[in-house]
mmCIF entry with sequence, helices, sheets and N, C-alpha, C, O atoms, coordinates in Angstrom:
data_MODEL
# 
_entry.id   MODEL 
# 
_entity.id                         1 
_entity.type                       polymer 
_entity.pdbx_number_of_molecules   1 
# 
_entity_poly.entity_id                      1 
_entity_poly.type                           'polypeptide(L)' 
_entity_poly.nstd_linkage                   no 
_entity_poly.nstd_monomer                   no 
_entity_poly.pdbx_seq_one_letter_code       
;(UNK)(UNK)(UNK)(UNK)(UNK)(UNK)(UNK)(UNK)(UNK)(UNK)(UNK)(UNK)(UNK)(UNK)(UNK)(UNK)
(UNK)(UNK)(UNK)(UNK)(UNK)(UNK)(UNK)(UNK)(UNK)(UNK)(UNK)(UNK)(UNK)(UNK)(UNK)(UNK)
(UNK)(UNK)(UNK)(UNK)(UNK)(UNK)(UNK)(UNK)(UNK)(UNK)(UNK)(UNK)(UNK)(UNK)(UNK)(UNK)
(UNK)(UNK)(UNK)(UNK)
;
_entity_poly.pdbx_seq_one_letter_code_can   XXXXXXXXXXXXXXXXXXXXXXXXXXXXXXXXXXXXXXXXXXXXXXXXXXXX 
_entity_poly.pdbx_strand_id                 A 
# 
loop_
_entity_poly_seq.entity_id 
_entity_poly_seq.num 
_entity_poly_seq.mon_id 
_entity_poly_seq.hetero 
1 1  UNK n 
1 2  UNK n 
1 3  UNK n 
1 4  UNK n 
1 5  UNK n 
1 6  UNK n 
1 7  UNK n 
1 8  UNK n 
1 9  UNK n 
1 10 UNK n 
1 11 UNK n 
1 12 UNK n 
1 13 UNK n 
1 14 UNK n 
1 15 UNK n 
1 16 UNK n 
1 17 UNK n 
1 18 UNK n 
1 19 UNK n 
1 20 UNK n 
1 21 UNK n 
1 22 UNK n 
1 23 UNK n 
1 24 UNK n 
1 25 UNK n 
1 26 UNK n 
1 27 UNK n 
1 28 UNK n 
1 29 UNK n 
1 30 UNK n 
1 31 UNK n 
1 32 UNK n 
1 33 UNK n 
1 34 UNK n 
1 35 UNK n 
1 36 UNK n 
1 37 UNK n 
1 38 UNK n 
1 39 UNK n 
1 40 UNK n 
1 41 UNK n 
1 42 UNK n 
1 43 UNK n 
1 44 UNK n 
1 45 UNK n 
1 46 UNK n 
1 47 UNK n 
1 48 UNK n 
1 49 UNK n 
1 50 UNK n 
1 51 UNK n 
1 52 UNK n 
# 
_struct_asym.id          A 
_struct_asym.entity_id   1 
# 
_struct_conf.conf_type_id            HELX_P 
_struct_conf.id                      HELX_P1 
_struct_conf.pdbx_PDB_helix_id       AA1 
_struct_conf.beg_label_comp_id       UNK 
_struct_conf.beg_label_asym_id       A 
_struct_conf.beg_label_seq_id        16 
_struct_conf.pdbx_beg_PDB_ins_code   ? 
_struct_conf.end_label_comp_id       UNK 
_struct_conf.end_label_asym_id       A 
_struct_conf.end_label_seq_id        29 
_struct_conf.pdbx_end_PDB_ins_code   ? 
_struct_conf.beg_auth_comp_id        UNK 
_struct_conf.beg_auth_asym_id        A 
_struct_conf.beg_auth_seq_id         16 
_struct_conf.end_auth_comp_id        UNK 
_struct_conf.end_auth_asym_id        A 
_struct_conf.end_auth_seq_id         29 
_struct_conf.pdbx_PDB_helix_class    1 
_struct_conf.details                 ? 
_struct_conf.pdbx_PDB_helix_length   14 
# 
_struct_conf_type.id          HELX_P 
_struct_conf_type.criteria    ? 
_struct_conf_type.reference   ? 
# 
_struct_sheet.id               AA1 
_struct_sheet.type             ? 
_struct_sheet.number_strands   3 
_struct_sheet.details          ? 
# 
loop_
_struct_sheet_order.sheet_id 
_struct_sheet_order.range_id_1 
_struct_sheet_order.range_id_2 
_struct_sheet_order.offset 
_struct_sheet_order.sense 
AA1 1 2 ? anti-parallel 
AA1 2 3 ? anti-parallel 
# 
loop_
_struct_sheet_range.sheet_id 
_struct_sheet_range.id 
_struct_sheet_range.beg_label_comp_id 
_struct_sheet_range.beg_label_asym_id 
_struct_sheet_range.beg_label_seq_id 
_struct_sheet_range.pdbx_beg_PDB_ins_code 
_struct_sheet_range.end_label_comp_id 
_struct_sheet_range.end_label_asym_id 
_struct_sheet_range.end_label_seq_id 
_struct_sheet_range.pdbx_end_PDB_ins_code 
_struct_sheet_range.beg_auth_comp_id 
_struct_sheet_range.beg_auth_asym_id 
_struct_sheet_range.beg_auth_seq_id 
_struct_sheet_range.end_auth_comp_id 
_struct_sheet_range.end_auth_asym_id 
_struct_sheet_range.end_auth_seq_id 
AA1 1 UNK A 2  ? UNK A 8  ? UNK A 2  UNK A 8  
AA1 2 UNK A 43 ? UNK A 49 ? UNK A 43 UNK A 49 
AA1 3 UNK A 33 ? UNK A 37 ? UNK A 33 UNK A 37 
# 
loop_
_atom_site.group_PDB 
_atom_site.id 
_atom_site.type_symbol 
_atom_site.label_atom_id 
_atom_site.label_alt_id 
_atom_site.label_comp_id 
_atom_site.label_asym_id 
_atom_site.label_entity_id 
_atom_site.label_seq_id 
_atom_site.pdbx_PDB_ins_code 
_atom_site.Cartn_x 
_atom_site.Cartn_y 
_atom_site.Cartn_z 
_atom_site.occupancy 
_atom_site.B_iso_or_equiv 
_atom_site.pdbx_formal_charge 
_atom_site.auth_seq_id 
_atom_site.auth_comp_id 
_atom_site.auth_asym_id 
_atom_site.auth_atom_id 
_atom_site.pdbx_PDB_model_num 
ATOM 1   N N  . UNK A 1 1  ? -4.722  -6.838  21.298  1.00 0.00 ? 1  UNK A N  1 
ATOM 2   C CA . UNK A 1 1  ? -3.666  -6.355  20.380  1.00 0.00 ? 1  UNK A CA 1 
ATOM 3   C C  . UNK A 1 1  ? -4.393  -6.027  19.052  1.00 0.00 ? 1  UNK A C  1 
ATOM 4   O O  . UNK A 1 1  ? -5.354  -6.692  18.667  1.00 0.00 ? 1  UNK A O  1 
ATOM 5   N N  . UNK A 1 2  ? -3.907  -5.002  18.392  1.00 0.00 ? 2  UNK A N  1 
ATOM 6   C CA . UNK A 1 2  ? -4.436  -4.563  17.141  1.00 0.00 ? 2  UNK A CA 1 
ATOM 7   C C  . UNK A 1 2  ? -3.578  -4.929  15.914  1.00 0.00 ? 2  UNK A C  1 
ATOM 8   O O  . UNK A 1 2  ? -2.367  -5.123  16.022  1.00 0.00 ? 2  UNK A O  1 
ATOM 9   N N  . UNK A 1 3  ? -4.222  -5.016  14.772  1.00 0.00 ? 3  UNK A N  1 
ATOM 10  C CA . UNK A 1 3  ? -3.421  -5.183  13.558  1.00 0.00 ? 3  UNK A CA 1 
ATOM 11  C C  . UNK A 1 3  ? -3.933  -4.086  12.593  1.00 0.00 ? 3  UNK A C  1 
ATOM 12  O O  . UNK A 1 3  ? -5.052  -3.585  12.706  1.00 0.00 ? 3  UNK A O  1 
ATOM 13  N N  . UNK A 1 4  ? -3.038  -3.748  11.635  1.00 0.00 ? 4  UNK A N  1 
ATOM 14  C CA . UNK A 1 4  ? -3.367  -2.634  10.775  1.00 0.00 ? 4  UNK A CA 1 
ATOM 15  C C  . UNK A 1 4  ? -3.177  -3.042  9.332   1.00 0.00 ? 4  UNK A C  1 
ATOM 16  O O  . UNK A 1 4  ? -2.464  -3.998  9.023   1.00 0.00 ? 4  UNK A O  1 
ATOM 17  N N  . UNK A 1 5  ? -3.803  -2.327  8.487   1.00 0.00 ? 5  UNK A N  1 
ATOM 18  C CA . UNK A 1 5  ? -3.768  -2.615  7.008   1.00 0.00 ? 5  UNK A CA 1 
ATOM 19  C C  . UNK A 1 5  ? -3.755  -1.189  6.303   1.00 0.00 ? 5  UNK A C  1 
ATOM 20  O O  . UNK A 1 5  ? -4.565  -0.329  6.649   1.00 0.00 ? 5  UNK A O  1 
ATOM 21  N N  . UNK A 1 6  ? -2.889  -0.981  5.387   1.00 0.00 ? 6  UNK A N  1 
ATOM 22  C CA . UNK A 1 6  ? -2.858  0.192   4.617   1.00 0.00 ? 6  UNK A CA 1 
ATOM 23  C C  . UNK A 1 6  ? -3.269  -0.209  3.126   1.00 0.00 ? 6  UNK A C  1 
ATOM 24  O O  . UNK A 1 6  ? -2.690  -1.091  2.492   1.00 0.00 ? 6  UNK A O  1 
ATOM 25  N N  . UNK A 1 7  ? -4.297  0.517   2.663   1.00 0.00 ? 7  UNK A N  1 
ATOM 26  C CA . UNK A 1 7  ? -4.709  0.247   1.294   1.00 0.00 ? 7  UNK A CA 1 
ATOM 27  C C  . UNK A 1 7  ? -4.480  1.494   0.439   1.00 0.00 ? 7  UNK A C  1 
ATOM 28  O O  . UNK A 1 7  ? -4.672  2.614   0.911   1.00 0.00 ? 7  UNK A O  1 
ATOM 29  N N  . UNK A 1 8  ? -4.107  1.321   -0.702  1.00 0.00 ? 8  UNK A N  1 
ATOM 30  C CA . UNK A 1 8  ? -3.944  2.448   -1.675  1.00 0.00 ? 8  UNK A CA 1 
ATOM 31  C C  . UNK A 1 8  ? -5.156  2.567   -2.591  1.00 0.00 ? 8  UNK A C  1 
ATOM 32  O O  . UNK A 1 8  ? -5.530  1.642   -3.312  1.00 0.00 ? 8  UNK A O  1 
ATOM 33  N N  . UNK A 1 9  ? -5.742  3.744   -2.525  1.00 0.00 ? 9  UNK A N  1 
ATOM 34  C CA . UNK A 1 9  ? -6.963  3.941   -3.348  1.00 0.00 ? 9  UNK A CA 1 
ATOM 35  C C  . UNK A 1 9  ? -6.530  4.519   -4.700  1.00 0.00 ? 9  UNK A C  1 
ATOM 36  O O  . UNK A 1 9  ? -5.783  5.497   -4.742  1.00 0.00 ? 9  UNK A O  1 
ATOM 37  N N  . UNK A 1 10 ? -6.980  3.938   -5.776  1.00 0.00 ? 10 UNK A N  1 
ATOM 38  C CA . UNK A 1 10 ? -6.718  4.401   -7.077  1.00 0.00 ? 10 UNK A CA 1 
ATOM 39  C C  . UNK A 1 10 ? -7.996  5.077   -7.572  1.00 0.00 ? 10 UNK A C  1 
ATOM 40  O O  . UNK A 1 10 ? -9.041  4.437   -7.690  1.00 0.00 ? 10 UNK A O  1 
ATOM 41  N N  . UNK A 1 11 ? -7.903  6.359   -7.855  1.00 0.00 ? 11 UNK A N  1 
ATOM 42  C CA . UNK A 1 11 ? -9.022  7.095   -8.405  1.00 0.00 ? 11 UNK A CA 1 
ATOM 43  C C  . UNK A 1 11 ? -9.274  6.720   -9.821  1.00 0.00 ? 11 UNK A C  1 
ATOM 44  O O  . UNK A 1 11 ? -8.338  6.628   -10.616 1.00 0.00 ? 11 UNK A O  1 
ATOM 45  N N  . UNK A 1 12 ? -10.520 6.498   -10.165 1.00 0.00 ? 12 UNK A N  1 
ATOM 46  C CA . UNK A 1 12 ? -10.961 6.229   -11.543 1.00 0.00 ? 12 UNK A CA 1 
ATOM 47  C C  . UNK A 1 12 ? -11.517 7.474   -12.206 1.00 0.00 ? 12 UNK A C  1 
ATOM 48  O O  . UNK A 1 12 ? -11.374 8.594   -11.716 1.00 0.00 ? 12 UNK A O  1 
ATOM 49  N N  . UNK A 1 13 ? -12.150 7.235   -13.325 1.00 0.00 ? 13 UNK A N  1 
ATOM 50  C CA . UNK A 1 13 ? -12.719 8.381   -14.053 1.00 0.00 ? 13 UNK A CA 1 
ATOM 51  C C  . UNK A 1 13 ? -14.253 8.520   -13.681 1.00 0.00 ? 13 UNK A C  1 
ATOM 52  O O  . UNK A 1 13 ? -14.856 9.566   -13.923 1.00 0.00 ? 13 UNK A O  1 
ATOM 53  N N  . UNK A 1 14 ? -14.828 7.491   -13.119 1.00 0.00 ? 14 UNK A N  1 
ATOM 54  C CA . UNK A 1 14 ? -16.231 7.623   -12.713 1.00 0.00 ? 14 UNK A CA 1 
ATOM 55  C C  . UNK A 1 14 ? -16.563 6.788   -11.521 1.00 0.00 ? 14 UNK A C  1 
ATOM 56  O O  . UNK A 1 14 ? -15.855 5.817   -11.250 1.00 0.00 ? 14 UNK A O  1 
ATOM 57  N N  . UNK A 1 15 ? -17.608 7.111   -10.786 1.00 0.00 ? 15 UNK A N  1 
ATOM 58  C CA . UNK A 1 15 ? -18.189 6.343   -9.650  1.00 0.00 ? 15 UNK A CA 1 
ATOM 59  C C  . UNK A 1 15 ? -17.119 6.152   -8.554  1.00 0.00 ? 15 UNK A C  1 
ATOM 60  O O  . UNK A 1 15 ? -17.104 5.114   -7.892  1.00 0.00 ? 15 UNK A O  1 
ATOM 61  N N  . UNK A 1 16 ? -16.216 7.149   -8.354  1.00 0.00 ? 16 UNK A N  1 
ATOM 62  C CA . UNK A 1 16 ? -15.226 7.017   -7.305  1.00 0.00 ? 16 UNK A CA 1 
ATOM 63  C C  . UNK A 1 16 ? -15.797 6.786   -5.899  1.00 0.00 ? 16 UNK A C  1 
ATOM 64  O O  . UNK A 1 16 ? -15.355 5.917   -5.147  1.00 0.00 ? 16 UNK A O  1 
ATOM 65  N N  . UNK A 1 17 ? -16.833 7.637   -5.580  1.00 0.00 ? 17 UNK A N  1 
ATOM 66  C CA . UNK A 1 17 ? -17.478 7.492   -4.250  1.00 0.00 ? 17 UNK A CA 1 
ATOM 67  C C  . UNK A 1 17 ? -18.038 6.125   -4.085  1.00 0.00 ? 17 UNK A C  1 
ATOM 68  O O  . UNK A 1 17 ? -17.787 5.469   -3.074  1.00 0.00 ? 17 UNK A O  1 
ATOM 69  N N  . UNK A 1 18 ? -18.797 5.668   -5.056  1.00 0.00 ? 18 UNK A N  1 
ATOM 70  C CA . UNK A 1 18 ? -19.447 4.382   -4.960  1.00 0.00 ? 18 UNK A CA 1 
ATOM 71  C C  . UNK A 1 18 ? -18.399 3.224   -4.805  1.00 0.00 ? 18 UNK A C  1 
ATOM 72  O O  . UNK A 1 18 ? -18.556 2.330   -3.973  1.00 0.00 ? 18 UNK A O  1 
ATOM 73  N N  . UNK A 1 19 ? -17.412 3.284   -5.580  1.00 0.00 ? 19 UNK A N  1 
ATOM 74  C CA . UNK A 1 19 ? -16.300 2.223   -5.506  1.00 0.00 ? 19 UNK A CA 1 
ATOM 75  C C  . UNK A 1 19 ? -15.626 2.272   -4.109  1.00 0.00 ? 19 UNK A C  1 
ATOM 76  O O  . UNK A 1 19 ? -15.355 1.238   -3.498  1.00 0.00 ? 19 UNK A O  1 
ATOM 77  N N  . UNK A 1 20 ? -15.377 3.467   -3.646  1.00 0.00 ? 20 UNK A N  1 
ATOM 78  C CA . UNK A 1 20 ? -14.682 3.596   -2.344  1.00 0.00 ? 20 UNK A CA 1 
ATOM 79  C C  . UNK A 1 20 ? -15.534 3.096   -1.228  1.00 0.00 ? 20 UNK A C  1 
ATOM 80  O O  . UNK A 1 20 ? -15.074 2.404   -0.319  1.00 0.00 ? 20 UNK A O  1 
ATOM 81  N N  . UNK A 1 21 ? -16.819 3.467   -1.314  1.00 0.00 ? 21 UNK A N  1 
ATOM 82  C CA . UNK A 1 21 ? -17.816 2.957   -0.263  1.00 0.00 ? 21 UNK A CA 1 
ATOM 83  C C  . UNK A 1 21 ? -17.870 1.456   -0.297  1.00 0.00 ? 21 UNK A C  1 
ATOM 84  O O  . UNK A 1 21 ? -17.838 0.827   0.761   1.00 0.00 ? 21 UNK A O  1 
ATOM 85  N N  . UNK A 1 22 ? -17.950 0.853   -1.455  1.00 0.00 ? 22 UNK A N  1 
ATOM 86  C CA . UNK A 1 22 ? -17.962 -0.608  -1.610  1.00 0.00 ? 22 UNK A CA 1 
ATOM 87  C C  . UNK A 1 22 ? -16.775 -1.243  -0.988  1.00 0.00 ? 22 UNK A C  1 
ATOM 88  O O  . UNK A 1 22 ? -16.878 -2.220  -0.248  1.00 0.00 ? 22 UNK A O  1 
ATOM 89  N N  . UNK A 1 23 ? -15.566 -0.640  -1.315  1.00 0.00 ? 23 UNK A N  1 
ATOM 90  C CA . UNK A 1 23 ? -14.348 -1.231  -0.840  1.00 0.00 ? 23 UNK A CA 1 
ATOM 91  C C  . UNK A 1 23 ? -14.303 -1.145  0.676   1.00 0.00 ? 23 UNK A C  1 
ATOM 92  O O  . UNK A 1 23 ? -13.943 -2.138  1.308   1.00 0.00 ? 23 UNK A O  1 
ATOM 93  N N  . UNK A 1 24 ? -14.643 -0.034  1.297   1.00 0.00 ? 24 UNK A N  1 
ATOM 94  C CA . UNK A 1 24 ? -14.663 0.116   2.758   1.00 0.00 ? 24 UNK A CA 1 
ATOM 95  C C  . UNK A 1 24 ? -15.645 -0.814  3.434   1.00 0.00 ? 24 UNK A C  1 
ATOM 96  O O  . UNK A 1 24 ? -15.348 -1.404  4.473   1.00 0.00 ? 24 UNK A O  1 
ATOM 97  N N  . UNK A 1 25 ? -16.817 -0.940  2.836   1.00 0.00 ? 25 UNK A N  1 
ATOM 98  C CA . UNK A 1 25 ? -17.799 -1.878  3.404   1.00 0.00 ? 25 UNK A CA 1 
ATOM 99  C C  . UNK A 1 25 ? -17.361 -3.357  3.361   1.00 0.00 ? 25 UNK A C  1 
ATOM 100 O O  . UNK A 1 25 ? -17.654 -4.104  4.295   1.00 0.00 ? 25 UNK A O  1 
ATOM 101 N N  . UNK A 1 26 ? -16.661 -3.791  2.290   1.00 0.00 ? 26 UNK A N  1 
ATOM 102 C CA . UNK A 1 26 ? -16.113 -5.099  2.261   1.00 0.00 ? 26 UNK A CA 1 
ATOM 103 C C  . UNK A 1 26 ? -15.159 -5.271  3.358   1.00 0.00 ? 26 UNK A C  1 
ATOM 104 O O  . UNK A 1 26 ? -15.201 -6.311  4.014   1.00 0.00 ? 26 UNK A O  1 
ATOM 105 N N  . UNK A 1 27 ? -14.279 -4.333  3.632   1.00 0.00 ? 27 UNK A N  1 
ATOM 106 C CA . UNK A 1 27 ? -13.304 -4.465  4.694   1.00 0.00 ? 27 UNK A CA 1 
ATOM 107 C C  . UNK A 1 27 ? -13.948 -4.476  6.110   1.00 0.00 ? 27 UNK A C  1 
ATOM 108 O O  . UNK A 1 27 ? -13.514 -5.149  7.045   1.00 0.00 ? 27 UNK A O  1 
ATOM 109 N N  . UNK A 1 28 ? -15.027 -3.661  6.166   1.00 0.00 ? 28 UNK A N  1 
ATOM 110 C CA . UNK A 1 28 ? -15.743 -3.596  7.469   1.00 0.00 ? 28 UNK A CA 1 
ATOM 111 C C  . UNK A 1 28 ? -16.394 -4.945  7.830   1.00 0.00 ? 28 UNK A C  1 
ATOM 112 O O  . UNK A 1 28 ? -16.512 -5.252  9.016   1.00 0.00 ? 28 UNK A O  1 
ATOM 113 N N  . UNK A 1 29 ? -16.824 -5.766  6.842   1.00 0.00 ? 29 UNK A N  1 
ATOM 114 C CA . UNK A 1 29 ? -17.440 -7.037  7.090   1.00 0.00 ? 29 UNK A CA 1 
ATOM 115 C C  . UNK A 1 29 ? -16.374 -7.932  7.746   1.00 0.00 ? 29 UNK A C  1 
ATOM 116 O O  . UNK A 1 29 ? -16.728 -8.823  8.518   1.00 0.00 ? 29 UNK A O  1 
ATOM 117 N N  . UNK A 1 30 ? -15.091 -7.721  7.463   1.00 0.00 ? 30 UNK A N  1 
ATOM 118 C CA . UNK A 1 30 ? -14.024 -8.535  8.085   1.00 0.00 ? 30 UNK A CA 1 
ATOM 119 C C  . UNK A 1 30 ? -13.568 -7.963  9.305   1.00 0.00 ? 30 UNK A C  1 
ATOM 120 O O  . UNK A 1 30 ? -12.556 -8.431  9.826   1.00 0.00 ? 30 UNK A O  1 
ATOM 121 N N  . UNK A 1 31 ? -14.224 -6.941  9.873   1.00 0.00 ? 31 UNK A N  1 
ATOM 122 C CA . UNK A 1 31 ? -13.794 -6.346  11.127  1.00 0.00 ? 31 UNK A CA 1 
ATOM 123 C C  . UNK A 1 31 ? -12.918 -5.140  11.067  1.00 0.00 ? 31 UNK A C  1 
ATOM 124 O O  . UNK A 1 31 ? -12.548 -4.625  12.122  1.00 0.00 ? 31 UNK A O  1 
ATOM 125 N N  . UNK A 1 32 ? -12.549 -4.637  9.881   1.00 0.00 ? 32 UNK A N  1 
ATOM 126 C CA . UNK A 1 32 ? -11.650 -3.525  9.728   1.00 0.00 ? 32 UNK A CA 1 
ATOM 127 C C  . UNK A 1 32 ? -12.449 -2.206  9.907   1.00 0.00 ? 32 UNK A C  1 
ATOM 128 O O  . UNK A 1 32 ? -13.606 -2.127  9.493   1.00 0.00 ? 32 UNK A O  1 
ATOM 129 N N  . UNK A 1 33 ? -11.847 -1.204  10.507  1.00 0.00 ? 33 UNK A N  1 
ATOM 130 C CA . UNK A 1 33 ? -12.401 0.128   10.580  1.00 0.00 ? 33 UNK A CA 1 
ATOM 131 C C  . UNK A 1 33 ? -11.324 1.130   10.100  1.00 0.00 ? 33 UNK A C  1 
ATOM 132 O O  . UNK A 1 33 ? -10.122 0.953   10.298  1.00 0.00 ? 33 UNK A O  1 
ATOM 133 N N  . UNK A 1 34 ? -11.820 2.141   9.488   1.00 0.00 ? 34 UNK A N  1 
ATOM 134 C CA . UNK A 1 34 ? -10.910 3.267   9.043   1.00 0.00 ? 34 UNK A CA 1 
ATOM 135 C C  . UNK A 1 34 ? -10.521 4.130   10.211  1.00 0.00 ? 34 UNK A C  1 
ATOM 136 O O  . UNK A 1 34 ? -11.344 4.661   10.957  1.00 0.00 ? 34 UNK A O  1 
ATOM 137 N N  . UNK A 1 35 ? -9.133  4.245   10.333  1.00 0.00 ? 35 UNK A N  1 
ATOM 138 C CA . UNK A 1 35 ? -8.671  5.182   11.416  1.00 0.00 ? 35 UNK A CA 1 
ATOM 139 C C  . UNK A 1 35 ? -7.954  6.424   10.827  1.00 0.00 ? 35 UNK A C  1 
ATOM 140 O O  . UNK A 1 35 ? -7.736  7.405   11.538  1.00 0.00 ? 35 UNK A O  1 
ATOM 141 N N  . UNK A 1 36 ? -7.567  6.374   9.448   1.00 0.00 ? 36 UNK A N  1 
ATOM 142 C CA . UNK A 1 36 ? -6.928  7.527   8.892   1.00 0.00 ? 36 UNK A CA 1 
ATOM 143 C C  . UNK A 1 36 ? -7.114  7.478   7.458   1.00 0.00 ? 36 UNK A C  1 
ATOM 144 O O  . UNK A 1 36 ? -7.043  6.404   6.861   1.00 0.00 ? 36 UNK A O  1 
ATOM 145 N N  . UNK A 1 37 ? -7.357  8.609   6.846   1.00 0.00 ? 37 UNK A N  1 
ATOM 146 C CA . UNK A 1 37 ? -7.272  8.764   5.452   1.00 0.00 ? 37 UNK A CA 1 
ATOM 147 C C  . UNK A 1 37 ? -6.352  9.935   5.188   1.00 0.00 ? 37 UNK A C  1 
ATOM 148 O O  . UNK A 1 37 ? -6.614  11.062  5.608   1.00 0.00 ? 37 UNK A O  1 
ATOM 149 N N  . UNK A 1 38 ? -5.255  9.645   4.473   1.00 0.00 ? 38 UNK A N  1 
ATOM 150 C CA . UNK A 1 38 ? -4.202  10.652  4.182   1.00 0.00 ? 38 UNK A CA 1 
ATOM 151 C C  . UNK A 1 38 ? -4.730  11.735  3.227   1.00 0.00 ? 38 UNK A C  1 
ATOM 152 O O  . UNK A 1 38 ? -5.335  11.424  2.201   1.00 0.00 ? 38 UNK A O  1 
ATOM 153 N N  . UNK A 1 39 ? -4.502  12.963  3.563   1.00 0.00 ? 39 UNK A N  1 
ATOM 154 C CA . UNK A 1 39 ? -4.997  14.087  2.708   1.00 0.00 ? 39 UNK A CA 1 
ATOM 155 C C  . UNK A 1 39 ? -4.301  14.161  1.367   1.00 0.00 ? 39 UNK A C  1 
ATOM 156 O O  . UNK A 1 39 ? -4.975  14.309  0.347   1.00 0.00 ? 39 UNK A O  1 
ATOM 157 N N  . UNK A 1 40 ? -3.029  14.068  1.322   1.00 0.00 ? 40 UNK A N  1 
ATOM 158 C CA . UNK A 1 40 ? -2.236  14.310  0.091   1.00 0.00 ? 40 UNK A CA 1 
ATOM 159 C C  . UNK A 1 40 ? -1.945  13.074  -0.675  1.00 0.00 ? 40 UNK A C  1 
ATOM 160 O O  . UNK A 1 40 ? -1.281  13.162  -1.708  1.00 0.00 ? 40 UNK A O  1 
ATOM 161 N N  . UNK A 1 41 ? -2.381  11.941  -0.258  1.00 0.00 ? 41 UNK A N  1 
ATOM 162 C CA . UNK A 1 41 ? -2.173  10.741  -0.987  1.00 0.00 ? 41 UNK A CA 1 
ATOM 163 C C  . UNK A 1 41 ? -3.454  9.876   -0.964  1.00 0.00 ? 41 UNK A C  1 
ATOM 164 O O  . UNK A 1 41 ? -4.471  10.253  -0.382  1.00 0.00 ? 41 UNK A O  1 
ATOM 165 N N  . UNK A 1 42 ? -3.364  8.749   -1.595  1.00 0.00 ? 42 UNK A N  1 
ATOM 166 C CA . UNK A 1 42 ? -4.568  7.938   -1.693  1.00 0.00 ? 42 UNK A CA 1 
ATOM 167 C C  . UNK A 1 42 ? -4.394  6.722   -0.777  1.00 0.00 ? 42 UNK A C  1 
ATOM 168 O O  . UNK A 1 42 ? -4.714  5.593   -1.148  1.00 0.00 ? 42 UNK A O  1 
ATOM 169 N N  . UNK A 1 43 ? -3.869  6.990   0.454   1.00 0.00 ? 43 UNK A N  1 
ATOM 170 C CA . UNK A 1 43 ? -3.724  5.830   1.438   1.00 0.00 ? 43 UNK A CA 1 
ATOM 171 C C  . UNK A 1 43 ? -4.772  5.903   2.501   1.00 0.00 ? 43 UNK A C  1 
ATOM 172 O O  . UNK A 1 43 ? -5.097  6.972   3.017   1.00 0.00 ? 43 UNK A O  1 
ATOM 173 N N  . UNK A 1 44 ? -5.305  4.724   2.826   1.00 0.00 ? 44 UNK A N  1 
ATOM 174 C CA . UNK A 1 44 ? -6.336  4.595   3.911   1.00 0.00 ? 44 UNK A CA 1 
ATOM 175 C C  . UNK A 1 44 ? -5.748  3.584   4.830   1.00 0.00 ? 44 UNK A C  1 
ATOM 176 O O  . UNK A 1 44 ? -5.266  2.530   4.413   1.00 0.00 ? 44 UNK A O  1 
ATOM 177 N N  . UNK A 1 45 ? -5.797  3.936   6.165   1.00 0.00 ? 45 UNK A N  1 
ATOM 178 C CA . UNK A 1 45 ? -5.262  3.019   7.179   1.00 0.00 ? 45 UNK A CA 1 
ATOM 179 C C  . UNK A 1 45 ? -6.436  2.404   7.982   1.00 0.00 ? 45 UNK A C  1 
ATOM 180 O O  . UNK A 1 45 ? -7.279  3.133   8.505   1.00 0.00 ? 45 UNK A O  1 
ATOM 181 N N  . UNK A 1 46 ? -6.478  1.099   8.071   1.00 0.00 ? 46 UNK A N  1 
ATOM 182 C CA . UNK A 1 46 ? -7.483  0.349   8.695   1.00 0.00 ? 46 UNK A CA 1 
ATOM 183 C C  . UNK A 1 46 ? -6.910  -0.277  9.927   1.00 0.00 ? 46 UNK A C  1 
ATOM 184 O O  . UNK A 1 46 ? -5.698  -0.431  10.075  1.00 0.00 ? 46 UNK A O  1 
ATOM 185 N N  . UNK A 1 47 ? -7.870  -0.660  10.868  1.00 0.00 ? 47 UNK A N  1 
ATOM 186 C CA . UNK A 1 47 ? -7.454  -1.223  12.100  1.00 0.00 ? 47 UNK A CA 1 
ATOM 187 C C  . UNK A 1 47 ? -8.496  -2.283  12.537  1.00 0.00 ? 47 UNK A C  1 
ATOM 188 O O  . UNK A 1 47 ? -9.681  -2.119  12.247  1.00 0.00 ? 47 UNK A O  1 
ATOM 189 N N  . UNK A 1 48 ? -8.086  -3.337  13.209  1.00 0.00 ? 48 UNK A N  1 
ATOM 190 C CA . UNK A 1 48 ? -8.984  -4.324  13.775  1.00 0.00 ? 48 UNK A CA 1 
ATOM 191 C C  . UNK A 1 48 ? -8.302  -5.004  14.908  1.00 0.00 ? 48 UNK A C  1 
ATOM 192 O O  . UNK A 1 48 ? -7.075  -4.960  14.988  1.00 0.00 ? 48 UNK A O  1 
ATOM 193 N N  . UNK A 1 49 ? -9.041  -5.644  15.808  1.00 0.00 ? 49 UNK A N  1 
ATOM 194 C CA . UNK A 1 49 ? -8.579  -6.489  16.857  1.00 0.00 ? 49 UNK A CA 1 
ATOM 195 C C  . UNK A 1 49 ? -8.007  -7.768  16.226  1.00 0.00 ? 49 UNK A C  1 
ATOM 196 O O  . UNK A 1 49 ? -8.636  -8.486  15.449  1.00 0.00 ? 49 UNK A O  1 
ATOM 197 N N  . UNK A 1 50 ? -6.732  -7.979  16.649  1.00 0.00 ? 50 UNK A N  1 
ATOM 198 C CA . UNK A 1 50 ? -6.119  -9.217  16.074  1.00 0.00 ? 50 UNK A CA 1 
ATOM 199 C C  . UNK A 1 50 ? -6.716  -10.507 16.609  1.00 0.00 ? 50 UNK A C  1 
ATOM 200 O O  . UNK A 1 50 ? -6.807  -11.503 15.890  1.00 0.00 ? 50 UNK A O  1 
ATOM 201 N N  . UNK A 1 51 ? -7.124  -10.488 17.876  1.00 0.00 ? 51 UNK A N  1 
ATOM 202 C CA . UNK A 1 51 ? -7.625  -11.690 18.557  1.00 0.00 ? 51 UNK A CA 1 
ATOM 203 C C  . UNK A 1 51 ? -9.115  -11.547 18.612  1.00 0.00 ? 51 UNK A C  1 
ATOM 204 O O  . UNK A 1 51 ? -9.675  -11.433 19.703  1.00 0.00 ? 51 UNK A O  1 
ATOM 205 N N  . UNK A 1 52 ? -9.807  -11.546 17.446  1.00 0.00 ? 52 UNK A N  1 
ATOM 206 C CA . UNK A 1 52 ? -11.230 -11.375 17.432  1.00 0.00 ? 52 UNK A CA 1 
ATOM 207 C C  . UNK A 1 52 ? -11.986 -12.654 17.359  1.00 0.00 ? 52 UNK A C  1 
ATOM 208 O O  . UNK A 1 52 ? -13.216 -12.644 17.340  1.00 0.00 ? 52 UNK A O  1 
# 
């Protein structure tokens, strides 16, 4: 079984790529993986196995 998480990305004035990379890596440590990044909004959908 899978579980999902939606995070809203808030763009800042500087270091957006670095902050996004850090955020995604923090979630990856917990087993989350990106399955979708919405084009016209700042939403990122993550997925992981629920019974891990």
